[in-house]
C-alpha positions, 0 to 999 in steps of 0.5 A, spaced: 455 819 910 457 812 907 453 806 908 457 802 913 457 809 918 449 809 917 448 802 919 453 803 925 449 809 927 442 805 926 445 800 931 447 804 936 440 808 936 436 801 936 441 799 942 440 805 946 432 804 945 432 797 947 437 798 953 431 800 958 427 794 956 433 789 958 437 792 964 433 788 968 435 782 964 443 782 964 443 775 960 438 778 955 442 785 955 449 781 954 446 777 948 444 783 945 450 786 945 454 780 942 449 781 936 450 788 935 458 786 935 457 781 930 452 786 926 458 791 926 463 786 924 458 784 918 457 791 916 465 792 916 465 786 911 461 790 906 467 794 904 469 787 900 467 785 894 460 784 894 460 777 891 465 775 896 460 772 901 455 769 896 449 773 899 451 769 906 453 776 909 446 779 908 442 773 910 446 773 917 445 780 918 437 779 917 438 773 922 441 777 927 436 782 926 431 777 927 434 774 933 435 782 936 427 782 935 426 775 939 430 778 945 426 784 945 420 780 945 423 775 951 424 781 955 417 784 954 414 778 956 418 777 962 415 784 964 408 782 962 403 779 966 402 773 961 407 769 965 
């Protein structure tokens, strides 16, 4: 299994796991789906020369992962008694 396929598989699994959390929050769900789409595009860009993006593609992937975690935290907060 090549690296791109592994990344896509991980994204699908993480999306499925978090979908339950987000289904009550359609805006968060749509934002998460857009992040997944962006991650897929950036993963596909890995087929190009490693130096073509000067490390910015990798940084973008890291920031998208952070954004995904924040969306998940927002959904969890909305469901908690902390509000």
